[in-house]
Each structure stands twice: as C-alpha cells, then as structure tokens.
GUBA-69042 format. One line per field, with one value per residue (C-alpha): residue in three letters; residue number from 1; x, y negated, z. Coordinates in nm, 2 decimals. Layout:
GUBA-69042
type <- c(ALA | ...);
seq <- c(NUM | ...);
xx <- c(X | ...);
yy <- c(Y | ...);
zz <- c(Z | ...);
This chain:
GUBA-69042
type <- c(MET | GLY | LYS | TYR | PHE | GLY | THR | ASP | GLY | PHE | ARG | GLY | GLU | ALA | ASN | ILE | ASN | LEU | THR | ALA | ASP | HIS | ALA | TYR | LYS | VAL | GLY | ARG | PHE | LEU | GLY | TRP | TYR | TYR | ASN | GLU | LYS | ARG | ARG | ARG | ASP | ALA | ALA | ALA | GLY | ARG | ALA | VAL | SER | ASP | GLY | PRO | ALA | ARG | ILE | VAL | ILE | GLY | LYS | ASP | THR | ARG | ARG | SER | SER | TYR | MET | PHE | GLU | TYR | SER | LEU | VAL | GLY | GLY | LEU | VAL | ALA | SER | GLY | ALA | ASP | ALA | TYR | LEU | LEU | HIS | VAL | THR | THR | THR | PRO | SER | VAL | ALA | TYR | VAL | ALA | ARG | VAL | ASP | ALA | PHE | ASP | CYS | GLY | ILE | MET | ILE | SER | ALA | SER | HIS | ASN | PRO | TYR | TYR | ASP | ASN | GLY | ILE | LYS | LEU | ILE | ASN | GLY | GLU | GLY | GLU | LYS | MET | ASP | GLU | GLU | THR | ILE | SER | LEU | VAL | GLU | ALA | TYR | LEU | ASP | GLY | ASP | LEU | ASN | ALA | PHE | GLY | GLU | HIS | TRP | ASP | GLU | LEU | PRO | PHE | ALA | THR | ARG | ASP | LYS | ILE | GLY | CYS | THR | VAL | ASP | TYR | ILE | SER | GLY | ARG | ASN | ARG | TYR | ILE | GLY | TYR | LEU | ILE | SER | LEU | GLY | MET | TYR | SER | PHE | ARG | GLY | VAL | LYS | VAL | GLY | LEU | ASP | CYS | ALA | ASN | GLY | SER | SER | TRP | ASN | ILE | ALA | LYS | ALA | VAL | PHE | ASP | ALA | LEU | GLY | ALA | THR | THR | TYR | VAL | ILE | ASN | ALA | GLU | PRO | ASN | GLY | LEU | ASN | ILE | ASN | LEU | ASN | ALA | GLY | SER | THR | HIS | ILE | GLU | GLY | LEU | GLN | LYS | PHE | VAL | VAL | GLU | LYS | GLY | LEU | ASP | ILE | GLY | PHE | ALA | TYR | ASP | GLY | ASP | ALA | ASP | ARG | CYS | LEU | CYS | VAL | ASP | GLU | LYS | GLY | ASN | VAL | VAL | THR | GLY | ASP | HIS | ILE | LEU | TYR | ILE | TYR | GLY | ARG | TYR | MET | LYS | GLU | ARG | GLY | LYS | LEU | ILE | ASN | ASN | THR | VAL | VAL | THR | THR | VAL | MET | SER | ASN | PHE | GLY | LEU | TYR | LYS | ALA | LEU | ASP | GLU | LEU | ASP | ILE | GLY | TYR | ALA | LYS | THR | LYS | VAL | GLY | ASP | LYS | TYR | VAL | TYR | GLU | TYR | MET | GLN | GLN | ASN | GLY | CYS | ARG | ILE | GLY | GLY | GLU | GLN | SER | GLY | HIS | ILE | ILE | PHE | SER | LYS | TYR | ALA | SER | THR | GLY | ASP | GLY | ILE | LEU | THR | SER | LEU | LYS | LEU | MET | GLU | VAL | MET | LEU | ALA | ARG | LYS | LYS | PRO | MET | SER | GLU | LEU | ALA | ALA | PRO | LEU | LYS | ILE | TYR | PRO | GLN | VAL | LEU | GLU | ASN | VAL | LYS | VAL | THR | ASP | LYS | THR | ALA | ALA | GLN | ASN | ASP | ALA | ASP | VAL | GLN | ALA | ALA | VAL | GLN | ALA | VAL | ALA | GLU | ALA | LEU | GLY | ASP | THR | GLY | ARG | ILE | LEU | VAL | ARG | GLU | SER | GLY | THR | GLU | PRO | LEU | VAL | ARG | VAL | MET | VAL | GLU | ALA | PRO | GLU | HIS | GLU | ILE | CYS | GLN | LYS | TYR | VAL | ASP | SER | VAL | VAL | GLN | VAL | ILE | ARG | ASP | LYS | GLY | TYR | ALA | VAL | GLU);
seq <- c(1 | 2 | 3 | 4 | 5 | 6 | 7 | 8 | 9 | 10 | 11 | 12 | 13 | 14 | 15 | 16 | 17 | 18 | 19 | 20 | 21 | 22 | 23 | 24 | 25 | 26 | 27 | 28 | 29 | 30 | 31 | 32 | 33 | 34 | 35 | 36 | 37 | 38 | 39 | 40 | 41 | 42 | 43 | 44 | 45 | 46 | 47 | 48 | 49 | 50 | 51 | 52 | 53 | 54 | 55 | 56 | 57 | 58 | 59 | 60 | 61 | 62 | 63 | 64 | 65 | 66 | 67 | 68 | 69 | 70 | 71 | 72 | 73 | 74 | 75 | 76 | 77 | 78 | 79 | 80 | 81 | 82 | 83 | 84 | 85 | 86 | 87 | 88 | 89 | 90 | 91 | 92 | 93 | 94 | 95 | 96 | 97 | 98 | 99 | 100 | 101 | 102 | 103 | 104 | 105 | 106 | 107 | 108 | 109 | 110 | 111 | 112 | 113 | 114 | 115 | 116 | 117 | 118 | 119 | 120 | 121 | 122 | 123 | 124 | 125 | 126 | 127 | 128 | 129 | 130 | 131 | 132 | 133 | 134 | 135 | 136 | 137 | 138 | 139 | 140 | 141 | 142 | 143 | 144 | 145 | 146 | 147 | 148 | 149 | 150 | 151 | 152 | 153 | 154 | 155 | 156 | 157 | 158 | 159 | 160 | 161 | 162 | 163 | 164 | 165 | 166 | 167 | 168 | 169 | 170 | 171 | 172 | 173 | 174 | 175 | 176 | 177 | 178 | 179 | 180 | 181 | 182 | 183 | 184 | 185 | 186 | 187 | 188 | 189 | 190 | 191 | 192 | 193 | 194 | 195 | 196 | 197 | 198 | 199 | 200 | 201 | 202 | 203 | 204 | 205 | 206 | 207 | 208 | 209 | 210 | 211 | 212 | 213 | 214 | 215 | 216 | 217 | 218 | 219 | 220 | 221 | 222 | 223 | 224 | 225 | 226 | 227 | 228 | 229 | 230 | 231 | 232 | 233 | 234 | 235 | 236 | 237 | 238 | 239 | 240 | 241 | 242 | 243 | 244 | 245 | 246 | 247 | 248 | 249 | 250 | 251 | 252 | 253 | 254 | 255 | 256 | 257 | 258 | 259 | 260 | 261 | 262 | 263 | 264 | 265 | 266 | 267 | 268 | 269 | 270 | 271 | 272 | 273 | 274 | 275 | 276 | 277 | 278 | 279 | 280 | 281 | 282 | 283 | 284 | 285 | 286 | 287 | 288 | 289 | 290 | 291 | 292 | 293 | 294 | 295 | 296 | 297 | 298 | 299 | 300 | 301 | 302 | 303 | 304 | 305 | 306 | 307 | 308 | 309 | 310 | 311 | 312 | 313 | 314 | 315 | 316 | 317 | 318 | 319 | 320 | 321 | 322 | 323 | 324 | 325 | 326 | 327 | 328 | 329 | 330 | 331 | 332 | 333 | 334 | 335 | 336 | 337 | 338 | 339 | 340 | 341 | 342 | 343 | 344 | 345 | 346 | 347 | 348 | 349 | 350 | 351 | 352 | 353 | 354 | 355 | 356 | 357 | 358 | 359 | 360 | 361 | 362 | 363 | 364 | 365 | 366 | 367 | 368 | 369 | 370 | 371 | 372 | 373 | 374 | 375 | 376 | 377 | 378 | 379 | 380 | 381 | 382 | 383 | 384 | 385 | 386 | 387 | 388 | 389 | 390 | 391 | 392 | 393 | 394 | 395 | 396 | 397 | 398 | 399 | 400 | 401 | 402 | 403 | 404 | 405 | 406 | 407 | 408 | 409 | 410 | 411 | 412 | 413 | 414 | 415 | 416 | 417 | 418 | 419 | 420 | 421 | 422 | 423 | 424 | 425 | 426 | 427 | 428 | 429 | 430 | 431 | 432 | 433 | 434 | 435 | 436 | 437 | 438 | 439 | 440 | 441 | 442 | 443 | 444 | 445 | 446 | 447 | 448 | 449 | 450 | 451 | 452 | 453 | 454 | 455 | 456 | 457 | 458 | 459 | 460 | 461 | 462 | 463 | 464 | 465 | 466 | 467 | 468);
xx <- c(-4.73 | -5.05 | -5.24 | -5.49 | -5.35 | -5.03 | -4.82 | -5.10 | -5.44 | -5.65 | -5.66 | -5.78 | -6.02 | -6.37 | -6.59 | -6.32 | -6.08 | -6.17 | -6.57 | -6.85 | -6.83 | -6.52 | -6.57 | -6.90 | -6.66 | -6.38 | -6.66 | -6.79 | -6.44 | -6.34 | -6.69 | -6.65 | -6.27 | -6.31 | -6.62 | -6.46 | -6.13 | -6.34 | -6.49 | -6.19 | -6.05 | -6.31 | -6.35 | -5.96 | -6.01 | -5.80 | -5.92 | -6.18 | -6.42 | -6.78 | -7.04 | -6.99 | -6.70 | -6.62 | -6.49 | -6.47 | -6.46 | -6.40 | -6.39 | -6.27 | -6.43 | -6.47 | -6.80 | -6.73 | -6.62 | -7.01 | -7.05 | -6.81 | -6.87 | -7.24 | -7.07 | -6.85 | -7.12 | -7.34 | -7.07 | -6.96 | -7.33 | -7.39 | -7.14 | -7.21 | -7.01 | -7.09 | -6.97 | -6.89 | -6.91 | -6.67 | -6.80 | -6.55 | -6.22 | -5.84 | -5.69 | -5.47 | -5.78 | -5.90 | -5.58 | -5.60 | -5.97 | -5.87 | -5.63 | -5.74 | -6.12 | -5.99 | -6.15 | -6.08 | -5.95 | -5.99 | -6.06 | -5.99 | -6.19 | -5.92 | -5.68 | -5.47 | -5.30 | -5.45 | -5.75 | -6.14 | -6.22 | -5.97 | -6.03 | -5.88 | -5.94 | -5.67 | -5.71 | -5.59 | -5.52 | -5.66 | -5.29 | -5.39 | -5.09 | -5.12 | -5.28 | -5.03 | -4.96 | -5.10 | -5.43 | -5.41 | -5.30 | -5.69 | -5.86 | -5.70 | -5.77 | -6.15 | -6.14 | -6.02 | -6.27 | -5.98 | -5.97 | -5.79 | -5.79 | -5.81 | -5.68 | -5.98 | -6.09 | -6.43 | -6.60 | -6.83 | -6.88 | -7.17 | -7.40 | -7.51 | -7.92 | -8.19 | -8.00 | -7.63 | -7.70 | -7.46 | -7.57 | -7.40 | -7.32 | -7.28 | -6.94 | -6.88 | -6.77 | -6.43 | -6.34 | -6.43 | -6.25 | -5.93 | -5.95 | -5.91 | -5.61 | -5.43 | -5.54 | -5.41 | -5.08 | -5.03 | -4.73 | -4.75 | -5.04 | -5.04 | -5.17 | -5.05 | -4.89 | -5.07 | -5.14 | -5.22 | -5.40 | -5.44 | -5.72 | -5.69 | -6.07 | -6.01 | -6.04 | -5.89 | -6.13 | -6.33 | -6.04 | -5.73 | -5.88 | -6.07 | -5.75 | -5.53 | -5.83 | -5.85 | -5.48 | -5.52 | -5.38 | -5.52 | -5.60 | -5.66 | -5.76 | -5.78 | -5.94 | -6.16 | -6.52 | -6.51 | -6.77 | -6.69 | -6.50 | -6.23 | -6.04 | -5.66 | -5.72 | -5.46 | -5.48 | -5.28 | -4.93 | -4.96 | -4.99 | -4.84 | -4.75 | -5.12 | -5.03 | -4.70 | -4.86 | -5.18 | -4.87 | -4.68 | -4.96 | -5.12 | -4.81 | -4.85 | -4.60 | -4.63 | -4.86 | -4.92 | -5.05 | -5.21 | -5.28 | -5.66 | -5.67 | -5.47 | -5.15 | -4.90 | -4.81 | -4.55 | -4.49 | -4.43 | -4.22 | -4.28 | -4.10 | -4.31 | -4.02 | -4.14 | -4.04 | -4.00 | -4.07 | -3.72 | -3.68 | -3.92 | -3.70 | -3.40 | -3.58 | -3.79 | -3.43 | -3.23 | -3.47 | -3.51 | -3.12 | -3.08 | -3.30 | -3.16 | -3.51 | -3.37 | -3.38 | -3.09 | -2.99 | -3.16 | -3.40 | -3.56 | -3.58 | -3.63 | -3.42 | -3.59 | -3.49 | -3.21 | -2.87 | -2.87 | -3.03 | -2.76 | -2.51 | -2.68 | -2.73 | -2.37 | -2.28 | -2.52 | -2.38 | -2.72 | -2.74 | -3.02 | -3.14 | -3.30 | -3.58 | -3.80 | -4.07 | -4.35 | -4.45 | -4.54 | -4.19 | -4.06 | -4.32 | -4.20 | -3.81 | -3.95 | -4.09 | -3.86 | -3.54 | -3.72 | -3.68 | -3.92 | -3.87 | -3.90 | -4.11 | -4.07 | -3.98 | -4.32 | -4.43 | -4.54 | -4.41 | -4.42 | -4.36 | -4.40 | -4.48 | -4.79 | -4.90 | -4.90 | -4.92 | -4.81 | -5.03 | -5.05 | -5.23 | -4.96 | -4.70 | -4.80 | -4.81 | -4.48 | -4.33 | -4.52 | -4.41 | -4.01 | -4.08 | -4.24 | -4.00 | -3.67 | -3.82 | -3.72 | -3.90 | -3.94 | -3.71 | -3.41 | -3.49 | -3.44 | -3.19 | -2.89 | -3.07 | -2.90 | -3.09 | -2.97 | -3.10 | -3.34 | -3.54 | -3.84 | -4.01 | -4.27 | -4.32 | -4.66 | -4.60 | -4.79 | -4.56 | -4.36 | -4.18 | -4.07 | -3.99 | -3.75 | -3.57 | -3.54 | -3.16 | -3.10 | -3.29 | -3.10 | -2.77 | -2.89 | -2.96 | -2.58 | -2.43 | -2.56 | -2.48 | -2.09 | -2.09 | -2.20 | -1.99 | -1.99 | -2.12 | -2.50 | -2.75 | -3.00 | -3.29 | -3.52 | -3.83 | -4.20 | -4.49 | -4.69 | -4.99 | -4.99 | -4.89 | -4.54 | -4.20 | -4.01 | -3.69 | -3.55 | -3.14 | -2.96 | -2.65 | -2.50 | -2.71 | -3.04 | -2.93 | -2.72 | -3.01 | -3.24 | -2.99 | -2.95 | -3.34 | -3.45 | -3.17 | -3.30 | -3.66 | -3.55 | -3.43 | -3.83 | -3.95 | -3.74 | -3.81 | -4.19 | -4.29 | -4.45 | -4.82 | -4.79);
yy <- c(3.45 | 3.68 | 3.68 | 3.40 | 3.30 | 3.03 | 2.85 | 2.65 | 2.84 | 2.95 | 2.62 | 2.57 | 2.36 | 2.38 | 2.67 | 2.72 | 2.95 | 2.90 | 2.96 | 2.95 | 3.33 | 3.37 | 3.15 | 3.34 | 3.69 | 3.51 | 3.46 | 3.82 | 3.94 | 3.76 | 3.79 | 4.20 | 4.18 | 4.04 | 4.22 | 4.55 | 4.45 | 4.35 | 4.68 | 4.88 | 4.66 | 4.75 | 5.15 | 5.16 | 4.99 | 4.68 | 4.35 | 4.16 | 3.90 | 3.97 | 3.88 | 3.84 | 3.69 | 3.35 | 3.14 | 2.76 | 2.55 | 2.22 | 2.06 | 1.74 | 1.46 | 1.66 | 1.67 | 2.07 | 2.14 | 2.15 | 2.41 | 2.60 | 2.60 | 2.67 | 2.99 | 3.07 | 3.04 | 3.24 | 3.51 | 3.50 | 3.52 | 3.81 | 4.00 | 3.90 | 3.66 | 3.30 | 2.98 | 2.70 | 2.35 | 2.07 | 1.91 | 1.66 | 1.67 | 1.72 | 2.06 | 1.98 | 1.94 | 2.33 | 2.44 | 2.30 | 2.39 | 2.76 | 2.78 | 2.65 | 2.74 | 3.10 | 3.15 | 3.45 | 3.23 | 2.89 | 2.79 | 2.46 | 2.37 | 2.13 | 2.11 | 1.82 | 1.61 | 1.74 | 1.54 | 1.55 | 1.85 | 2.07 | 2.23 | 2.51 | 2.73 | 2.76 | 3.05 | 2.97 | 3.24 | 3.23 | 3.06 | 2.77 | 2.93 | 2.98 | 3.31 | 3.59 | 3.78 | 4.09 | 3.97 | 3.74 | 4.06 | 4.22 | 3.91 | 3.91 | 4.33 | 4.25 | 3.98 | 4.29 | 4.53 | 4.77 | 4.74 | 4.98 | 4.88 | 5.04 | 5.33 | 5.37 | 5.29 | 5.04 | 5.04 | 4.79 | 4.62 | 4.65 | 4.39 | 4.29 | 4.32 | 4.25 | 4.04 | 4.15 | 3.84 | 3.59 | 3.23 | 2.88 | 2.64 | 2.25 | 2.20 | 1.84 | 1.84 | 2.03 | 1.75 | 1.45 | 1.70 | 1.67 | 1.30 | 1.26 | 1.54 | 1.29 | 0.95 | 1.20 | 1.16 | 0.80 | 0.70 | 0.38 | 0.08 | -0.04 | -0.41 | -0.63 | -0.39 | -0.45 | -0.10 | -0.05 | 0.27 | 0.43 | 0.75 | 0.85 | 0.82 | 1.19 | 1.36 | 1.13 | 0.84 | 0.86 | 1.02 | 0.81 | 0.44 | 0.56 | 0.72 | 0.39 | 0.15 | 0.34 | 0.31 | -0.06 | -0.16 | -0.39 | -0.18 | -0.27 | 0.02 | 0.07 | 0.38 | 0.47 | 0.51 | 0.86 | 0.93 | 1.29 | 1.17 | 0.95 | 1.14 | 1.08 | 0.86 | 0.58 | 0.60 | 0.78 | 0.93 | 1.02 | 0.67 | 0.47 | 0.15 | 0.05 | 0.04 | -0.13 | -0.41 | -0.43 | -0.44 | -0.69 | -0.92 | -0.86 | -0.93 | -0.58 | -0.43 | -0.11 | 0.10 | 0.51 | 0.70 | 1.02 | 1.28 | 1.44 | 1.66 | 1.45 | 1.74 | 1.49 | 1.14 | 0.90 | 0.54 | 0.18 | -0.07 | -0.43 | -0.50 | -0.30 | -0.01 | 0.34 | 0.58 | 0.90 | 1.28 | 1.27 | 0.95 | 1.07 | 1.37 | 1.17 | 0.90 | 1.14 | 1.39 | 1.12 | 0.99 | 1.36 | 1.40 | 1.06 | 1.21 | 1.55 | 1.70 | 1.80 | 2.18 | 2.43 | 2.07 | 2.14 | 1.97 | 2.20 | 2.07 | 2.23 | 2.26 | 1.94 | 1.74 | 1.45 | 1.45 | 1.17 | 1.28 | 1.59 | 1.25 | 1.10 | 1.40 | 1.55 | 1.16 | 1.20 | 1.56 | 1.69 | 2.02 | 2.13 | 2.41 | 2.45 | 2.68 | 2.73 | 2.46 | 2.48 | 2.38 | 2.71 | 2.85 | 2.55 | 2.66 | 3.04 | 2.95 | 2.68 | 2.95 | 3.20 | 2.98 | 2.78 | 2.45 | 2.13 | 1.95 | 2.04 | 1.91 | 1.79 | 1.47 | 1.49 | 1.42 | 1.75 | 1.70 | 1.98 | 1.88 | 2.22 | 2.13 | 1.91 | 2.14 | 2.42 | 2.31 | 1.95 | 1.66 | 1.34 | 1.13 | 1.27 | 1.21 | 0.83 | 0.85 | 0.96 | 0.72 | 0.46 | 0.59 | 0.54 | 0.20 | 0.10 | 0.31 | 0.17 | -0.20 | -0.21 | -0.22 | 0.01 | -0.12 | -0.12 | 0.25 | 0.39 | 0.16 | 0.43 | 0.70 | 0.59 | 0.83 | 0.96 | 0.85 | 1.14 | 1.24 | 1.48 | 1.57 | 1.83 | 2.03 | 2.20 | 2.56 | 2.85 | 3.06 | 2.89 | 3.26 | 3.31 | 2.96 | 2.97 | 3.30 | 3.19 | 3.30 | 2.95 | 2.73 | 2.91 | 2.83 | 2.46 | 2.45 | 2.59 | 2.34 | 2.06 | 2.20 | 2.22 | 1.86 | 1.73 | 1.94 | 1.79 | 1.46 | 1.57 | 1.87 | 2.05 | 2.20 | 2.37 | 2.56 | 2.67 | 2.51 | 2.73 | 2.56 | 2.43 | 2.59 | 2.38 | 2.42 | 2.13 | 2.00 | 1.78 | 1.63 | 1.39 | 1.19 | 0.87 | 0.70 | 0.71 | 0.72 | 1.02 | 1.21 | 1.12 | 1.22 | 1.57 | 1.63 | 1.56 | 1.77 | 2.09 | 1.95 | 1.92 | 2.32 | 2.43 | 2.25 | 2.36 | 2.76 | 2.67 | 2.68 | 2.33 | 2.27 | 1.95);
zz <- c(-9.62 | -9.71 | -10.06 | -9.89 | -9.62 | -9.66 | -9.35 | -9.25 | -9.31 | -9.62 | -9.83 | -10.18 | -10.38 | -10.18 | -10.39 | -10.61 | -10.46 | -10.15 | -10.11 | -9.88 | -9.93 | -9.82 | -9.48 | -9.41 | -9.47 | -9.24 | -8.97 | -8.99 | -8.96 | -8.67 | -8.46 | -8.51 | -8.42 | -8.09 | -7.99 | -8.08 | -7.93 | -7.59 | -7.59 | -7.66 | -7.32 | -7.11 | -7.21 | -7.17 | -6.81 | -6.91 | -6.77 | -6.99 | -6.96 | -6.97 | -7.28 | -7.60 | -7.78 | -7.78 | -8.04 | -8.10 | -8.44 | -8.52 | -8.86 | -9.03 | -9.20 | -9.56 | -9.74 | -9.77 | -9.39 | -9.28 | -9.54 | -9.41 | -9.08 | -9.13 | -9.32 | -9.05 | -8.77 | -8.98 | -9.00 | -8.65 | -8.50 | -8.74 | -8.56 | -8.21 | -8.14 | -7.97 | -8.16 | -8.01 | -8.21 | -8.12 | -8.44 | -8.61 | -8.42 | -8.46 | -8.53 | -8.17 | -7.98 | -8.09 | -7.98 | -7.64 | -7.59 | -7.71 | -7.47 | -7.15 | -7.18 | -7.24 | -7.56 | -7.79 | -8.10 | -8.22 | -8.58 | -8.78 | -9.09 | -9.27 | -9.53 | -9.35 | -9.56 | -9.90 | -10.10 | -10.01 | -10.27 | -10.07 | -9.76 | -9.55 | -9.28 | -8.98 | -8.73 | -8.40 | -8.09 | -7.76 | -7.63 | -7.87 | -8.10 | -8.49 | -8.54 | -8.57 | -8.92 | -8.77 | -8.71 | -9.02 | -9.25 | -9.12 | -9.22 | -9.55 | -9.58 | -9.51 | -9.80 | -9.99 | -9.88 | -9.73 | -9.39 | -9.14 | -8.80 | -8.41 | -8.63 | -8.86 | -9.22 | -9.22 | -9.53 | -9.39 | -9.04 | -8.84 | -8.78 | -8.42 | -8.37 | -8.10 | -7.80 | -7.92 | -8.23 | -8.13 | -8.09 | -8.11 | -7.83 | -7.88 | -7.71 | -7.75 | -7.38 | -7.50 | -7.72 | -7.44 | -7.22 | -7.46 | -7.51 | -7.11 | -7.13 | -7.38 | -7.14 | -6.85 | -7.03 | -7.04 | -6.80 | -6.82 | -6.92 | -7.26 | -7.12 | -7.38 | -7.62 | -7.95 | -8.17 | -8.51 | -8.59 | -8.96 | -8.90 | -9.26 | -9.24 | -9.12 | -8.75 | -8.51 | -8.63 | -8.30 | -8.06 | -8.14 | -8.04 | -7.77 | -7.60 | -7.64 | -7.55 | -7.23 | -7.18 | -7.22 | -7.54 | -7.80 | -8.03 | -8.41 | -8.67 | -9.01 | -9.21 | -8.96 | -9.18 | -9.31 | -9.60 | -9.70 | -9.98 | -9.86 | -9.63 | -9.70 | -9.97 | -9.98 | -9.59 | -9.33 | -9.28 | -9.65 | -9.76 | -9.50 | -9.68 | -9.60 | -9.25 | -9.31 | -9.47 | -9.19 | -8.87 | -9.03 | -9.10 | -8.77 | -8.60 | -8.44 | -8.19 | -8.30 | -8.55 | -8.61 | -8.90 | -8.84 | -9.15 | -9.19 | -8.89 | -8.67 | -8.65 | -8.77 | -8.70 | -8.85 | -8.69 | -8.84 | -8.63 | -8.58 | -8.87 | -9.09 | -9.13 | -9.15 | -8.84 | -8.99 | -8.79 | -8.81 | -8.65 | -8.38 | -8.29 | -8.26 | -8.06 | -7.79 | -7.81 | -7.68 | -7.38 | -7.26 | -7.28 | -7.10 | -6.81 | -6.81 | -6.92 | -7.30 | -7.17 | -7.37 | -7.49 | -7.88 | -8.06 | -8.32 | -8.71 | -9.06 | -9.31 | -9.48 | -9.19 | -9.31 | -9.28 | -9.11 | -8.79 | -8.74 | -8.77 | -8.51 | -8.26 | -8.29 | -8.16 | -7.85 | -7.84 | -7.88 | -8.00 | -8.30 | -8.46 | -8.81 | -8.92 | -9.27 | -9.35 | -9.11 | -8.74 | -8.72 | -8.74 | -8.56 | -8.25 | -8.31 | -8.25 | -7.96 | -7.78 | -7.82 | -7.70 | -7.45 | -7.62 | -7.54 | -7.87 | -8.23 | -8.54 | -8.93 | -9.10 | -9.23 | -8.88 | -8.74 | -8.37 | -8.10 | -7.73 | -7.60 | -7.21 | -7.33 | -7.63 | -7.82 | -8.20 | -8.39 | -8.21 | -8.36 | -8.10 | -7.80 | -8.05 | -8.06 | -7.71 | -7.64 | -7.87 | -7.67 | -7.36 | -7.46 | -7.60 | -7.23 | -7.04 | -7.24 | -7.29 | -7.62 | -7.97 | -8.19 | -8.45 | -8.17 | -8.06 | -8.42 | -8.54 | -8.45 | -8.68 | -9.05 | -9.30 | -9.64 | -9.93 | -10.02 | -10.33 | -10.35 | -10.61 | -10.62 | -10.94 | -10.96 | -11.14 | -11.29 | -11.07 | -10.79 | -10.68 | -11.05 | -11.09 | -10.79 | -10.84 | -11.21 | -11.30 | -11.51 | -11.22 | -11.00 | -11.21 | -11.21 | -10.82 | -10.80 | -11.00 | -10.83 | -10.48 | -10.60 | -10.74 | -10.39 | -10.24 | -9.82 | -9.96 | -9.96 | -10.03 | -10.28 | -10.13 | -10.35 | -10.21 | -10.28 | -10.12 | -9.85 | -9.95 | -10.28 | -10.59 | -10.62 | -10.61 | -10.41 | -10.53 | -10.28 | -10.28 | -10.06 | -10.13 | -10.03 | -10.32 | -10.46 | -10.81 | -10.72 | -10.55 | -10.87 | -11.11 | -10.97 | -10.92 | -11.31 | -11.40 | -11.18 | -11.28 | -11.64 | -11.62 | -11.44 | -11.74 | -12.00 | -11.89 | -11.92 | -11.60 | -11.52 | -11.52 | -11.70);
C-alpha cells in the first residue's frame, strides 16, 4: 500500500484527508501521463490509437461524488485528455466499459461500503483491472511534488492549450451497454421467482432492478432512494438485517444486498438466513465442479474465509488457495494461475470468465442460475456448509502497523493461537482502507471466540494504541 492509495483506492473523509484538490491533481496526472505515453509510443513506432487519451469515469450516490467528478474532469481536460462520464453507476460497470471500449483507464468515485461522508478514487487500467502499483506510485509522487517519469524529472506538468484541451463526453450509453451485458448472461428465465433487492441507496439503485425485471423476475426493491446522505445507512450488504426481515415478511424466494458501489453481494435465502461470500464460493464452486467447469479444481479465497468453507471444499475434493485480504489479491492469483472463481467472505466474488473485478449484480445472477438449474431453494444449496462461529472486532488505532507489530500484542496473539490449537484460529491484520486493526477468532463456540478476541483487544488498549 502507498501513502495515499490503499488496497481499494485513495479513500478518506471528503475534504478532510481526500480533497477536491487531490482529485484535480489525480486528473491532471492521468490526463498527462496517458497522453505522454501515447505520444512516446507513436514516436517509437508502436501501435497507438489516434487522438487524445480517453478516460471513463463513474461515481456513486454520495453528495461529494459530484465535487470529485468535476475536479477530476477539470484536471483531465486541462492535461488534454477526454473525459467520458457514465454518471451514477457501479464499479464493475466502469471496469467493463474501460475494457470493452478500449479506454486508457477508468476512474470510479466511491468509498464502497463506508458512510456518506467518506469517499474514494479507484483507478482501473485499460484491461478493466485495478491499476498496477507502478502507475499508482507515479500518481502519489506527483501528489507529493516529486515526479520522475519516462526517465525525466517533472517539476510541473504542462497544460494543454488551444485545440489540445480535452473535452467531456456524456457516455451513459456505456452504462446501458453494461446493463445489456448483464441481461445477456441470464441463462434461465426468472419468471415466477420473487426476488428482493437491497440497493444500499447506492450505485445499483437504477441498474439492478432493470436487470432482474428484464429477466422476468417479480422484483421487490428496498433502499433505492438515494439522497446523497443515506448511502449504506442501515442498508445494503453491511446492514443485511433489513433485507432478512423484508424477505420473510414478503414471502420472497431470495434476496440480494449490494454495497455502495455494488462490487459486492450478499444473499438472503427464503428463510431469512444470510448467505455469505463463503457460501457463494461453496455453492458456485460445487456447481462448476459438477459440470466440469472448475478449471484447476481450485477456489481462490482469502485468509478471512471461514474454517467451515475449507472443510466443505475438502469433502467435495475441491482445492483452494488463500490470498491476502482484498479482491485485488484474489484477482491477481486467479490471473496468474488460470482460476475461474474466487472471492471474499464479505461478498466480493470474481467470476473471471465474465468480469475482471468483483460484481455484485453478476454474483446475484450466478446464484439465481444455480438455484434454477438445480431446482432447489437457496437454503438447501447452502446447507452443507457449516460455518464456524466467528468474532471480528475492529479496533480504531493511532498507528495500525505499530499496534500489530508490538511485542506484547504479538505475544497475546501467539498465546491465543496455542490455546486454540487445531480447533480454531486467530487472525490479526491491518485494514487496507481505514485506521483499524482487525482481530478475528474462529472456534467451535461463540463464547470462546469472544473471550480470545477480548484478550487481544485489551492488550492493544492497555498499550495505548486504541482511539476510544
């Protein structure tokens, strides 16, 4: 992780530690960088498209997203790039459009599942993947006024002038094409299926229902009235209890909850039980194995996946890999090893045949496919996976690296690991996007989990790292 960009972009509270000025400078750099790259490629005789750099931008429903959008556009066009606006849309749609329409890169303005007062800038390369670390480091160097690129030092970047100044293009057609792509992936009619959607008052509010309606579902929607201040507010995948109640009260067959930018999805079965990302990996991994589609016989997980998932996969003779937390790392492993499915417990699921990033709406379509193909309710499909009790506590700290590396904290963690033996596990890690240390314990009983989490958290507090 860099100084500004974490595992999921440059994120912070709007106009506190992520400002309009930051956004303008990010735009200035990207517009200049991709134009300069095109110029040098052309001079070297390498194939390059004519015209200025083309960069596509999407945003979620936060009030500050408009401010960051305009600031980014100002920087891009000042550097001579053309900015294509998808307006309010999902992160996976930006990735899709960047890839299929040959953009130099994509930008998504979102803080994902964070509250409305936070925001973020996610950078996506021309292949629809999260931006490489080398380019991110150049962005950060420019933000700090110490840029070395293309073998030169740049005290300041040149402005475009006259006919080289960039323009802004309304590109809502790209978003509509993405919606059409999702609809095309529906292998079965959803007619007769009652589906609940929780759009978190976020990016999916005007996309998800259109897709399910087109495929024939009887669609019921909650939290699809964004006002700029209510994104993720007691809604969506981080507050799924609202959808659980809704599914039961309405007698629905299934429900899906998205986060603010709809790159993750959790599910609720017909009984109101939560179907986590681990369940989704199990259900669809098994479905692929049964049809001979699970290339390399591997499901890619992160270190946060539940013990129960690995036990269930073992019973099916399905292999698995474990990566660091972050769908970025999951995707990298999948690309390097040719794997078809991977994801996180939180609901970031990647189907590499269809997308280059986690896509909540795509995930819900794939779960519908299994349910309809197997003619079984979601509760039955999820039943073989027995989830171990888990307690996760996020501790806000002054310095997450120092807290995690403290000798006394490490000793407390080691003591828990020894006490659990092979009956459970403890995991302590830094958040990639927030000033948090996450302490997680899995064990046969909830009380055991809570006891050991409390013991480690208490040491973090006693050493003065916690922000109360």
